[in-house]
N, CA and C of each residue as an Amber inpcrd file, in Angstrom:
protein
   639
   0.8460000  -1.1960000   0.0000000   0.0000000   0.0000000   0.0000000
   0.8830000   1.2490000   0.0000000   0.4720000   2.2250000  -0.7450000
   1.2400000   3.4670000  -0.7690000   0.8390000   4.3320000   0.3960000
   1.8070000   4.9280000   1.0220000   1.5500000   5.7530000   2.1970000
   1.1180000   7.1430000   1.7690000  -0.0190000   7.6220000   2.3060000
  -0.5320000   8.9420000   1.9460000   0.1590000  10.0020000   2.7840000
   0.7790000  10.9660000   2.1560000   1.5020000  12.0180000   2.8410000
   0.5240000  13.0460000   3.3850000   0.8110000  13.6100000   4.5550000
  -0.0690000  14.6340000   5.1240000  -0.0100000  15.9000000   4.2740000
  -1.0880000  16.6280000   4.2250000  -1.0860000  17.8520000   3.4130000
  -0.0940000  18.8620000   3.9530000   0.4590000  19.6450000   3.0620000
   1.4340000  20.6650000   3.4280000   0.7020000  21.8500000   4.0390000
   0.8330000  21.9870000   5.3520000   0.0920000  23.0290000   6.0430000
   0.6670000  24.4180000   5.7600000   1.9080000  24.4480000   5.2350000
   2.5250000  25.7510000   4.9590000   2.1220000  26.3180000   3.6040000
   1.5400000  25.4610000   2.7590000   1.1690000  25.9300000   1.4310000
  -0.0330000  26.8590000   1.5250000  -0.0120000  27.9300000   0.7730000
  -1.1090000  28.8810000   0.7930000  -2.2110000  28.4110000  -0.1490000
  -3.4560000  28.5350000   0.2730000  -4.5530000  28.1350000  -0.6080000
  -4.5320000  28.9830000  -1.8780000  -4.7200000  28.3090000  -2.9790000
  -4.6310000  29.0010000  -4.2680000  -5.8370000  29.8940000  -4.4770000
  -5.5680000  31.1340000  -4.8080000  -6.5680000  32.0960000  -5.2640000
  -7.6210000  32.4190000  -4.2260000  -7.3540000  32.0450000  -2.9160000
  -8.3370000  32.3600000  -1.8860000  -8.0680000  33.7090000  -1.2620000
  -6.7810000  33.9640000  -0.9510000  -6.4450000  35.1960000  -0.2630000
  -6.0350000  36.3120000  -1.2210000  -5.7050000  35.9560000  -2.4750000
  -5.2530000  36.9790000  -3.4180000  -6.4570000  37.6150000  -4.0940000
  -6.5700000  38.9290000  -4.0330000  -7.7220000  39.5860000  -4.6640000
  -7.6550000  39.4780000  -6.1750000  -8.8310000  39.3800000  -6.7930000
  -8.8910000  39.2670000  -8.2470000  -8.4850000  40.5860000  -8.8800000
  -7.7820000  40.4750000  -9.9950000  -7.3630000  41.6660000 -10.7160000
  -8.5900000  42.3280000 -11.3450000  -8.7390000  43.6220000 -11.1880000
  -9.8970000  44.2770000 -11.7980000  -9.8170000  44.2240000 -13.3100000
 -10.9180000  43.8120000 -13.9240000 -10.9510000  43.7170000 -15.3830000
 -11.0870000  45.1050000 -15.9890000 -10.3510000  45.3180000 -17.0580000
 -10.4360000  46.6120000 -17.7270000 -11.7470000  46.6950000 -18.4960000
 -12.4350000  47.7850000 -18.3390000 -13.7170000  47.9750000 -18.9960000
 -13.5010000  48.7610000 -20.2760000 -13.8130000  48.1590000 -21.4380000
 -13.6050000  48.8880000 -22.6780000 -14.5570000  50.0640000 -22.7950000
 -14.0980000  51.0830000 -23.4840000 -14.9370000  52.2610000 -23.6780000
 -16.1510000  51.9030000 -24.5190000 -17.2740000  52.4870000 -24.1530000
 -18.5050000  52.2000000 -24.8720000 -18.4980000  52.9110000 -26.2150000
 -18.7580000  52.1640000 -27.2720000 -18.7360000  52.7300000 -28.6130000
 -19.9780000  53.5930000 -28.8340000 -19.8150000  54.6260000 -29.6330000
 -20.9350000  55.5100000 -29.9370000 -22.0300000  54.7170000 -30.6570000
 -23.3090000  54.9790000 -30.3360000 -24.4040000  54.2360000 -30.9880000
 -24.4470000  54.4100000 -32.5010000 -23.8200000  55.4760000 -33.0040000
 -23.7300000  55.6900000 -34.4450000 -22.2520000  55.7320000 -34.8180000
 -21.7720000  54.7200000 -35.4780000 -20.3500000  54.6900000 -35.8360000
 -20.1680000  54.1470000 -37.2480000 -19.0520000  54.4970000 -37.8280000
 -18.7670000  54.1460000 -39.2110000 -18.1150000  52.7630000 -39.2930000
 -18.4880000  52.0280000 -40.3280000 -17.8840000  50.7270000 -40.6170000
 -17.2120000  50.8390000 -41.9830000 -15.8900000  50.7200000 -42.0120000
 -15.1270000  50.9070000 -43.2480000 -14.5650000  49.5700000 -43.7150000
 -15.0160000  49.1070000 -44.8780000 -14.4880000  47.8840000 -45.4930000
 -13.9360000  48.1660000 -46.8900000 -13.7170000  49.4050000 -47.1870000
 -13.2360000  49.8160000 -48.5080000 -11.8340000  49.2740000 -48.7650000
 -11.5940000  48.8090000 -50.0140000 -10.3000000  48.2170000 -50.3660000
  -9.3720000  49.1890000 -51.1030000  -9.7880000  50.4570000 -51.2140000
  -8.9920000  51.5260000 -51.8350000  -8.9050000  51.4370000 -53.3550000
  -9.4590000  50.3930000 -53.9690000  -9.4330000  50.2740000 -55.4270000
 -10.5000000  51.1920000 -56.0210000 -10.1280000  51.9370000 -57.0600000
 -11.0510000  52.8560000 -57.7070000 -11.0550000  52.6380000 -59.2210000
 -12.2270000  52.7800000 -59.8020000 -12.3610000  52.7200000 -61.2590000
 -12.1200000  54.1080000 -61.8280000 -11.1260000  54.2390000 -62.6860000
 -10.8210000  55.5590000 -63.2520000 -12.0100000  56.1190000 -64.0270000
 -12.7300000  55.2280000 -64.7280000 -13.8540000  55.6880000 -65.5450000
 -14.9620000  56.2850000 -64.6780000 -15.3490000  55.5740000 -63.6080000
 -16.4150000  56.0930000 -62.7530000 -15.9420000  57.2810000 -61.9170000
 -14.6510000  57.3200000 -61.6180000 -14.1220000  58.4850000 -60.9130000
 -14.2190000  59.7240000 -61.8030000 -13.8860000  59.5770000 -63.0670000
 -13.9180000  60.7120000 -63.9950000 -15.3330000  61.2780000 -64.1300000
 -16.3320000  60.3870000 -64.1770000 -17.7210000  60.8250000 -64.3540000
 -18.5030000  60.8440000 -63.0320000 -17.7970000  60.9300000 -61.9160000
 -18.4570000  60.7920000 -60.6170000 -19.5560000  61.8370000 -60.3910000
 -19.3050000  63.0800000 -60.8030000 -20.2910000  64.1380000 -60.5860000
 -21.5860000  63.8510000 -61.3560000 -21.4550000  63.3350000 -62.5630000
 -22.6440000  63.0100000 -63.3550000 -23.3520000  61.7800000 -62.7900000
 -22.5770000  60.7980000 -62.3750000 -23.1600000  59.5540000 -61.8920000
 -23.9350000  59.7340000 -60.5860000 -23.5500000  60.7150000 -59.7990000
 -24.1770000  60.8910000 -58.4910000 -25.4830000  61.6830000 -58.5770000
 -25.7800000  62.2970000 -59.7300000 -26.9730000  63.1410000 -59.8500000
 -28.2720000  62.4090000 -59.5010000 -28.5110000  61.1910000 -60.0190000
 -29.7620000  60.5040000 -59.6200000 -29.8790000  60.3110000 -58.1090000
 -28.7560000  60.0480000 -57.4580000 -28.7890000  59.8790000 -56.0020000
 -29.0930000  61.1990000 -55.2970000 -28.5640000  62.2930000 -55.8160000
 -28.8370000  63.5980000 -55.2120000 -30.3300000  63.9200000 -55.3040000
 -30.9310000  63.6350000 -56.4450000 -32.3680000  63.8800000 -56.6160000
 -33.1960000  63.0190000 -55.6680000 -32.8380000  61.7390000 -55.5910000
 -33.5710000  60.8400000 -54.6990000 -33.3380000  61.2160000 -53.2390000
 -32.1550000  61.6720000 -52.9380000 -31.8430000  62.0990000 -51.5780000
 -32.7040000  63.3020000 -51.1830000 -32.9540000  64.2090000 -52.1070000
 -33.7960000  65.3650000 -51.8250000 -35.2390000  64.9480000 -51.5800000
 -35.7440000  64.0290000 -52.4000000 -37.1270000  63.5670000 -52.2220000
 -37.2800000  62.8230000 -50.9030000 -36.3470000  61.9160000 -50.6360000
 -36.3780000  61.1550000 -49.3920000 -36.2060000  62.0920000 -48.1940000
 -35.4060000  63.1330000 -48.3770000 -35.1530000  64.0740000 -47.2870000
 -36.4060000  64.8250000 -46.8710000 -37.2690000  65.1510000 -47.8410000
 -38.5260000  65.8310000 -47.5060000 -39.3780000  64.9510000 -46.5950000
 -39.4820000  63.6640000 -46.9560000 -40.2420000  62.7380000 -46.1230000
 -39.5910000  62.5750000 -44.7540000 -38.2490000  62.5610000 -44.7250000
 -37.5410000  62.3880000 -43.4520000 -37.7990000  63.5700000 -42.5200000
 -37.8270000  64.7790000 -43.0640000 -38.0670000  65.9610000 -42.2350000
 -39.4800000  65.9350000 -41.6610000 -40.4620000  65.5710000 -42.4870000
 -41.8490000  65.4990000 -42.0100000 -41.9950000  64.4570000 -40.8980000
 -41.3570000  63.3010000 -41.0850000 -41.4560000  62.2550000 -40.0670000
 -40.6300000  62.6030000 -38.8350000 -39.5810000  63.4030000 -39.0230000
 -38.7970000  63.8570000 -37.8760000 -39.6490000  64.7290000 -36.9500000
 -40.5010000  65.5580000 -37.5330000 -41.3990000  66.3800000 -36.7190000
 -42.3290000  65.4960000 -35.8940000 -42.8370000  64.4400000 -36.5450000
 -43.6960000  63.4900000 -35.8240000 -42.9170000  62.8040000 -34.7090000
 -41.6830000  62.3790000 -35.0180000 -40.8550000  61.7070000 -34.0120000
 -40.5390000  62.6460000 -32.8560000 -40.3390000  63.9280000 -33.1540000
 -40.0430000  64.9220000 -32.1160000 -41.2150000  65.0660000 -31.1540000
 -42.4240000  65.1430000 -31.7040000 -43.6160000  65.2820000 -30.8560000
 -43.8260000  64.0290000 -30.0230000 -43.7350000  62.8760000 -30.6660000
 -43.9180000  61.6150000 -29.9380000 -42.8400000  61.4410000 -28.8860000
 -41.5990000  61.8250000 -29.2200000 -40.5020000  61.6930000 -28.2710000
 -40.6920000  62.5500000 -27.0350000 -41.2240000  63.7660000 -27.2180000
 -41.4750000  64.6400000 -26.0750000 -42.5430000  64.0390000 -25.1620000
 -43.5420000  63.3990000 -25.7500000 -44.6420000  62.8330000 -24.9620000
 -44.2350000  61.5290000 -24.2810000 -43.5290000  60.6560000 -25.0230000
 -43.2460000  59.3120000 -24.5140000 -41.8080000  59.1090000 -24.0680000
 -40.8800000  60.0060000 -24.4880000 -39.4730000  59.8170000 -24.1520000
 -38.7990000  58.7590000 -25.0040000 -39.3920000  58.4290000 -26.1430000
 -38.8180000  57.3860000 -27.0030000 -39.3600000  57.5440000 -28.4250000
 -38.4890000  57.3590000 -29.4150000 -38.9060000  57.4010000 -30.8110000
 -39.4250000  56.0220000 -31.2020000 -40.6050000  55.9270000 -31.8010000
 -41.1440000  54.6200000 -32.2130000 -40.1950000  53.8790000 -33.1500000
 -40.2470000  52.5630000 -33.0900000 -39.3390000  51.7320000 -33.8840000
 -39.4350000  52.0390000 -35.3770000 -40.6590000  52.1970000 -35.8850000
 -40.8350000  52.4130000 -37.3230000 -40.2030000  53.7360000 -37.7620000
 -40.4050000  54.7900000 -36.9890000 -39.8110000  56.0870000 -37.3240000
 -38.2960000  56.0360000 -37.2150000 -37.8080000  55.3650000 -36.1710000
 -36.3570000  55.2150000 -36.0010000 -35.7550000  54.4770000 -37.1940000
 -36.4010000  53.4160000 -37.6360000 -35.8920000  52.6420000 -38.7620000
 -35.8700000  53.4440000 -40.0540000 -36.9040000  54.2450000 -40.2860000
 -36.9720000  55.0580000 -41.5020000 -35.8720000  56.1110000 -41.5080000
 -35.7250000  56.8160000 -40.3990000 -34.7160000  57.8610000 -40.3130000
 -33.3020000  57.2790000 -40.3580000 -33.1090000  56.1000000 -39.7650000
 -31.8010000  55.4490000 -39.7970000 -31.4350000  55.0350000 -41.2250000
 -32.4100000  54.5270000 -41.9780000 -32.1550000  54.1430000 -43.3660000
 -31.7890000  55.3550000 -44.2010000 -32.4590000  56.4830000 -43.9560000
 -32.1300000  57.7100000 -44.6770000 -30.7130000  58.1650000 -44.3470000
 -30.3240000  58.0880000 -43.0770000 -28.9730000  58.5000000 -42.6820000
 -27.9170000  57.6010000 -43.3190000 -28.1800000  56.3010000 -43.3710000
 -27.2370000  55.3860000 -44.0290000 -27.1050000  55.7410000 -45.5110000
 -28.2490000  55.9600000 -46.1570000 -28.2230000  56.2920000 -47.5870000
 -27.4780000  57.6000000 -47.8320000 -27.7220000  58.5920000 -46.9890000
 -27.0400000  59.8790000 -47.0920000 -25.5240000  59.6850000 -47.0020000
 -25.0890000  58.8390000 -46.0820000 -23.6570000  58.5720000 -45.9100000
 -23.0870000  57.8430000 -47.1150000 -23.8290000  56.8780000 -47.6570000
 -23.3670000  56.1470000 -48.8390000 -23.1740000  57.0920000 -50.0210000
 -24.1330000  57.9910000 -50.2260000 -24.0600000  58.9150000 -51.3560000
 -22.8660000  59.8550000 -51.2050000 -22.6780000  60.3840000 -50.0040000
 -21.5470000  61.2840000 -49.7850000 -20.2180000  60.5420000 -49.9240000
 -20.1600000  59.3200000 -49.4360000 -18.9260000  58.5380000 -49.5640000
 -18.6040000  58.2920000 -51.0350000 -19.6250000  58.0260000 -51.8270000
 -19.4130000  57.8230000 -53.2630000 -18.9800000  59.1160000 -53.9420000
 -19.6540000  60.2050000 -53.6140000 -19.3430000  61.4910000 -54.2260000
 -17.9460000  61.9710000 -53.8560000 -17.5410000  61.7080000 -52.6340000
 -16.2350000  62.1540000 -52.1490000 -15.0930000  61.1990000 -52.5350000
 -15.3510000  60.1770000 -53.3280000 -14.3540000  59.1840000 -53.7330000
 -13.8610000  58.3770000 -52.5140000 -14.6240000  58.3890000 -51.4260000
 -14.2520000  57.5830000 -50.2640000 -14.6520000  56.1320000 -50.4430000
 -15.4680000  55.8460000 -51.4610000 -15.8800000  54.4740000 -51.7830000
 -16.0490000  54.3800000 -53.2930000 -16.0210000  53.1570000 -53.8080000
 -16.0540000  52.9850000 -55.2610000 -17.3690000  52.4490000 -55.8190000
 -18.0320000  51.4540000 -55.1900000 -19.2520000  50.8970000 -55.7930000
 -20.3800000  51.9220000 -55.8740000 -21.2250000  51.7480000 -56.8850000
 -22.3930000  52.6150000 -57.0150000 -23.3830000  52.2600000 -55.9140000
 -23.8240000  53.2330000 -55.1230000 -24.7110000  52.9110000 -53.9940000
 -26.0850000  52.4420000 -54.4700000 -26.7460000  51.6500000 -53.6420000
 -28.1440000  51.3160000 -53.8950000 -29.0050000  52.4930000 -53.4720000
 -30.2650000  52.4800000 -53.8790000 -31.1640000  53.5860000 -53.5600000
 -31.9970000  53.3040000 -52.3110000 -31.6460000  52.2760000 -51.5600000
 -32.4670000  51.8750000 -50.4210000 -31.8290000  52.1820000 -49.0740000
 -30.5480000  52.4990000 -49.0610000 -29.8750000  52.7150000 -47.7850000
 -29.6000000  51.4280000 -47.0380000 -29.5660000  50.3100000 -47.7820000
 -29.3190000  49.0110000 -47.1480000 -27.8860000  48.9310000 -46.6490000
 -27.6910000  48.2190000 -45.5540000 -26.3590000  48.0590000 -44.9750000
 -25.4690000  47.2330000 -45.8960000 -24.1610000  47.4110000 -45.7490000
 -23.2070000  46.6130000 -46.5110000 -22.3440000  47.4090000 -47.4650000
 -22.5230000  48.7250000 -47.5250000 -21.6940000  49.5430000 -48.3990000
 -20.2910000  49.6540000 -47.7980000 -19.2390000  49.8290000 -48.6310000
 -17.8630000  49.8900000 -48.0920000 -17.6430000  50.9770000 -47.0490000
 -18.3930000  52.0760000 -47.1290000 -18.3930000  53.0890000 -46.0740000
 -19.8130000  53.1150000 -45.5240000 -20.0140000  52.4260000 -44.4350000
 -21.3690000  52.2030000 -43.9310000 -21.5180000  52.7810000 -42.5230000
 -22.7540000  52.9130000 -42.0930000 -23.0510000  53.4230000 -40.7600000
 -23.8200000  52.3660000 -39.9810000 -23.3010000  52.0210000 -38.8310000
 -23.9820000  51.0950000 -37.9290000 -24.7290000  51.9350000 -36.8950000
 -26.0460000  51.7560000 -36.8130000 -26.8910000  52.5790000 -35.9490000
 -27.6120000  51.6780000 -34.9590000 -27.4390000  51.9590000 -33.6830000
 -28.0980000  51.1760000 -32.6490000 -29.6050000  51.3990000 -32.6830000
 -30.3410000  50.4690000 -32.1030000 -31.7930000  50.5640000 -32.0760000
 -32.2860000  51.6750000 -31.1610000 -33.5860000  51.9450000 -31.1970000
 -34.1430000  53.0300000 -30.3830000 -34.0960000  52.7130000 -28.8930000
 -33.8260000  53.7290000 -28.1000000 -33.8130000  53.6060000 -26.6450000
 -34.5240000  54.8210000 -26.0530000 -34.7700000  54.7740000 -24.7600000
 -35.3980000  55.8950000 -24.0710000 -34.4600000  57.0960000 -24.0580000
 -35.0230000  58.2770000 -24.2080000 -34.2430000  59.5050000 -24.2110000
 -34.8960000  60.5300000 -23.2880000 -34.1080000  61.4890000 -22.8810000
 -34.6090000  62.5580000 -22.0250000 -35.5490000  63.4500000 -22.8240000
 -36.7440000  63.6500000 -22.3030000 -37.7020000  64.5260000 -22.9850000
 -37.1670000  65.9490000 -23.1030000 -36.4240000  66.3770000 -22.0970000
 -35.8880000  67.7380000 -22.1080000 -34.8880000  67.9250000 -23.2400000
 -33.9830000  66.9450000 -23.4280000 -32.9950000  67.0660000 -24.5040000
 -33.6600000  66.9100000 -25.8730000 -34.7390000  66.1510000 -25.9450000
 -35.4780000  66.0640000 -27.2040000 -36.0880000  67.4240000 -27.5470000
 -36.6670000  68.0740000 -26.5530000 -37.3240000  69.3670000 -26.7680000
 -36.3270000  70.4180000 -27.2570000 -35.1230000  70.4300000 -26.6730000
 -34.1190000  71.4350000 -27.0220000 -33.0640000  70.8990000 -27.9910000
 -33.3660000  69.8300000 -28.7280000 -32.3530000  69.1780000 -29.5610000
 -31.7310000  70.1360000 -30.5790000 -32.5390000  70.9600000 -31.2360000
 -32.0100000  71.8540000 -32.2630000 -31.1130000  72.9350000 -31.6750000
 -31.2990000  73.2580000 -30.4130000 -30.4190000  74.2240000 -29.7560000
 -29.1320000  73.5380000 -29.3030000 -29.2820000  72.3550000 -28.7330000
 -28.1240000  71.6300000 -28.2100000 -27.1390000  71.2290000 -29.3050000
 -27.6410000  71.0300000 -30.5090000 -26.7900000  70.5180000 -31.5870000
 -25.9510000  71.6140000 -32.2440000 -26.1870000  72.8720000 -31.9100000
 -25.5070000  73.9750000 -32.5980000 -23.9820000  73.8530000 -32.5710000
 -23.3400000  73.6060000 -31.4130000 -21.8700000  73.4650000 -31.4400000
 -21.3940000  72.3480000 -32.3710000 -22.0680000  71.1980000 -32.3140000
 -21.6830000  70.0800000 -33.1870000 -21.9390000  70.4290000 -34.6480000
 -22.9820000  71.1730000 -34.9100000 -23.2780000  71.5580000 -36.2930000
 -22.1940000  72.4750000 -36.8530000 -21.6550000  73.3520000 -36.0150000
 -20.5650000  74.2260000 -36.4670000 -19.3300000  73.4090000 -36.8200000
 -19.0370000  72.3940000 -36.0000000 -17.9160000  71.5050000 -36.3100000
 -18.1880000  70.7540000 -37.6070000 -19.4270000  70.3150000 -37.7740000
 -19.8060000  69.6020000 -38.9980000 -19.6230000  70.4830000 -40.2300000
 -19.9500000  71.7520000 -40.0950000 -19.7950000  72.6930000 -41.2100000
 -18.3170000  72.7890000 -41.6200000 -17.4400000  72.8650000 -40.6260000
 -16.0030000  72.9270000 -40.9090000 -15.5390000  71.6340000 -41.5790000
 -15.9670000  70.4920000 -41.0410000 -15.5590000  69.2060000 -41.6050000
 -16.1290000  69.0100000 -43.0070000 -17.2970000  69.5680000 -43.2650000
 -17.8830000  69.4890000 -44.6010000 -16.9790000  70.1730000 -45.6210000
 -16.4820000  71.3420000 -45.2680000 -15.5920000  72.0590000 -46.1760000
 -14.2440000  71.3590000 -46.3240000 -13.7460000  70.7980000 -45.2270000
 -12.5170000  70.0080000 -45.3010000 -12.7150000  68.8200000 -46.2260000
 -13.8440000  68.1470000 -46.0700000 -14.1410000  66.9910000 -46.9110000
 -14.2200000  67.3510000 -48.3870000 -14.8000000  68.4970000 -48.7010000
 -14.9040000  68.9210000 -50.1000000 -13.5220000  69.1350000 -50.7170000
 -12.6140000  69.7450000 -49.9480000 -11.2520000  69.9870000 -50.4620000
 -10.5080000  68.6620000 -50.6470000 -10.5940000  67.7940000 -49.6380000
  -9.9060000  66.5060000 -49.7180000 -10.4860000  65.6640000 -50.8540000
 -11.7880000  65.7600000 -51.0840000 -12.4250000  64.9910000 -52.1540000
 -11.8800000  65.3910000 -53.5250000 -11.5990000  66.6820000 -53.7130000
 -11.0130000  67.1340000 -54.9840000  -9.6240000  66.5200000 -55.1750000
  -8.8300000  66.5500000 -54.1140000  -7.5060000  65.9310000 -54.1880000
  -7.6190000  64.4270000 -54.4150000  -8.5840000  63.7930000 -53.7500000
  -8.7800000  62.3510000 -53.9130000  -9.2080000  62.0190000 -55.3320000
  -9.9670000  62.9070000 -55.9600000 -10.4110000  62.6870000 -57.3410000
  -9.2060000  62.6250000 -58.2810000  -8.3020000  63.5800000 -58.1630000
  -7.1030000  63.5860000 -59.0120000  -6.2240000  62.3670000 -58.7370000
  -6.0690000  62.0450000 -57.4480000  -5.2050000  60.9170000 -57.0830000
  -5.7620000  59.6100000 -57.6590000  -7.0720000  59.3870000 -57.4890000
  -7.6810000  58.1450000 -57.9670000  -7.7110000  58.0870000 -59.4840000
  -7.8630000  59.2390000 -60.1230000  -7.9250000  59.2640000 -61.5780000
  -6.5940000  58.8390000 -62.1970000  -5.4850000  59.1890000 -61.5750000
  -4.1730000  58.8790000 -62.1310000  -3.6170000  57.5420000 -61.6450000
  -4.0420000  57.0820000 -60.4820000  -3.4700000  55.8500000 -59.9140000
  -4.4340000  54.6690000 -59.9130000  -5.7230000  54.9330000 -60.0250000
  -6.6910000  53.8470000 -59.9490000  -6.8940000  53.3460000 -58.5320000
  -6.4120000  54.1030000 -57.5820000  -6.5690000  53.7420000 -56.1700000
  -6.8340000  55.0070000 -55.3560000  -7.3690000  54.8250000 -54.1690000
  -7.5480000  55.9410000 -53.2480000  -6.3640000  55.9920000 -52.2920000
  -5.9620000  57.1820000 -51.9550000  -4.9270000  57.3450000 -50.9400000
  -5.5320000  57.0330000 -49.5770000  -4.8880000  56.1620000 -48.8180000
  -5.4700000  55.7260000 -47.5430000  -5.6470000  56.8820000 -46.5670000
  -4.6610000  57.7740000 -46.5120000  -4.7750000  58.9070000 -45.6050000
  -5.9640000  59.7900000 -45.9500000  -6.1350000  60.0590000 -47.2420000
  -7.2780000  60.8650000 -47.6710000  -8.5880000  60.1420000 -47.3770000
  -8.6410000  58.8420000 -47.6900000  -9.8620000  58.0790000 -47.4370000
 -10.2160000  58.0830000 -45.9580000  -9.2150000  57.9080000 -45.0990000
  -9.4810000  57.8800000 -43.6620000  -9.9570000  59.2420000 -43.1520000
  -9.3950000  60.3140000 -43.6980000  -9.8390000  61.6490000 -43.2900000
 -11.2790000  61.8920000 -43.7420000 -11.6020000  61.4620000 -44.9480000
 -12.9750000  61.5870000 -45.4290000 -13.9240000  60.7440000 -44.5790000
 -13.4710000  59.5620000 -44.1890000 -14.3030000  58.7140000 -43.3350000
 -14.5450000  59.3730000 -41.9830000 -13.5260000  60.0410000 -41.4610000
 -13.6830000  60.7490000 -40.1890000 -14.7340000  61.8530000 -40.3140000
 -14.6650000  62.6060000 -41.4040000 -15.6590000  63.6670000 -41.6280000
 -17.0600000  63.0750000 -41.7530000 -17.1700000  61.9730000 -42.4790000
 -18.4680000  61.3350000 -42.6530000 -19.0140000  60.8110000 -41.3280000
 -18.1330000  60.2690000 -40.4980000 -18.5850000  59.7280000 -39.2130000
 -19.1370000  60.8210000 -38.3190000 -18.4150000  61.9290000 -38.2280000
 -18.8900000  63.0040000 -37.3590000 -20.1810000  63.6080000 -37.9030000
 -20.2700000  63.7440000 -39.2100000 -21.4960000  64.2580000 -39.8010000
 -22.6640000  63.3080000 -39.5610000 -22.4090000  62.0190000 -39.6700000
 -23.4760000  61.0450000 -39.4230000 -23.9420000  61.0980000 -37.9740000
 -23.0130000  61.2470000 -37.0370000 -23.3910000  61.3290000 -35.6350000
 -24.1740000  62.6110000 -35.3470000 -23.7840000  63.7160000 -35.9850000
 -24.5080000  64.9730000 -35.7980000 -25.9200000  64.8730000 -36.3710000
 -26.0350000  64.3420000 -37.5830000 -27.3500000  64.1790000 -38.1910000
 -28.1970000  63.2000000 -37.3870000 -27.5740000  62.1140000 -36.9200000
 -28.3050000  61.1530000 -36.1020000 -28.7920000  61.7510000 -34.7990000
 -28.0170000  62.6690000 -34.2400000 -28.4300000  63.3580000 -33.0130000
 -29.6240000  64.2660000 -33.2980000 -29.5920000  64.9810000 -34.4200000
 -30.7260000  65.8150000 -34.8050000 -31.9600000  64.9550000 -35.0850000
 -31.7550000  63.8120000 -35.7160000 -32.8640000  62.9300000 -36.0880000
 -33.3870000  62.0940000 -34.9180000 -32.8700000  62.3440000 -33.7190000
 -33.3300000  61.6470000 -32.5030000 -33.0250000  60.1540000 -32.5430000
 -32.0040000  59.7720000 -33.3200000 -31.6190000  58.3630000 -33.3690000
 -30.8050000  57.9680000 -32.1420000 -30.2720000  58.9350000 -31.4470000
 -29.5200000  58.6790000 -30.2200000 -29.5260000  59.9410000 -29.3680000
 -29.3640000  59.7500000 -28.0840000 -29.2440000  60.8810000 -27.1780000
 -27.7870000  61.2720000 -26.9680000 -26.8740000  60.4040000 -27.3950000
 -25.4530000  60.6670000 -27.1770000 -24.9520000  61.7140000 -28.1610000
 -24.1910000  62.6640000 -27.6370000 -23.7040000  63.7790000 -28.4440000
 -22.6080000  63.2900000 -29.3910000 -22.4730000  63.9320000 -30.5730000
 -21.3910000  63.5470000 -31.4910000 -20.0290000  63.5930000 -30.7990000
 -19.1830000  62.6430000 -31.1750000 -17.8880000  62.4910000 -30.5100000
 -16.7580000  62.6770000 -31.5220000 -15.6430000  63.2260000 -31.0350000
 -14.4630000  63.3700000 -31.8930000 -13.7310000  62.0430000 -32.0680000
 -14.0620000  61.0560000 -31.2490000 -13.5060000  59.7100000 -31.4090000
 -14.6670000  58.7430000 -31.4660000 -14.3840000  57.5310000 -31.9350000
 -15.4680000  56.5610000 -32.1140000 -15.9490000  55.9980000 -30.8000000
 -15.1430000  56.0940000 -29.7410000 -15.5120000  55.5380000 -28.4440000
 -15.9070000  56.6680000 -27.4880000
């Protein structure tokens, strides 16, 4: 028979007395953030005619925008009463914001494929929008006032994006590719603009952020 040795009384119990290491909590991502899957490849032919090719989208964007503004008024009233935007209104406004971003990404040479007219997810420069949640009635009521600082930043980024888009047009026309630095800067402008528009559209209560987190 094998002799059983007595337990080592000097050994410290494992993981009983040592406190657990605090887990690092990742920063919460903004409810409206950009998803970039663009491969930087550009068609010289479509780049050359980009202004003409985008015209049908601009027209459709204007028509869709009229409906979005009317429904935004409805969402604003309902939000003040209930503290929440209905799912159907949130979905409609979110689809419009995605489509708006796709069109601008195409126009700015930040993406290459021709966008669909539905605002469906999956475009190389896309917007991921969280579902509707409860919001403060007070911030809903004063949303157009609260957004003014972010709107001023958006105005500046809009002009920056227009200048970079011109440079990106020449670069893509001669190389058949997009410059990554230019594309990333355009994506940054698009992200902040999408967050500002989403804040106005009551898609989120979180204020536009200079970083994605």
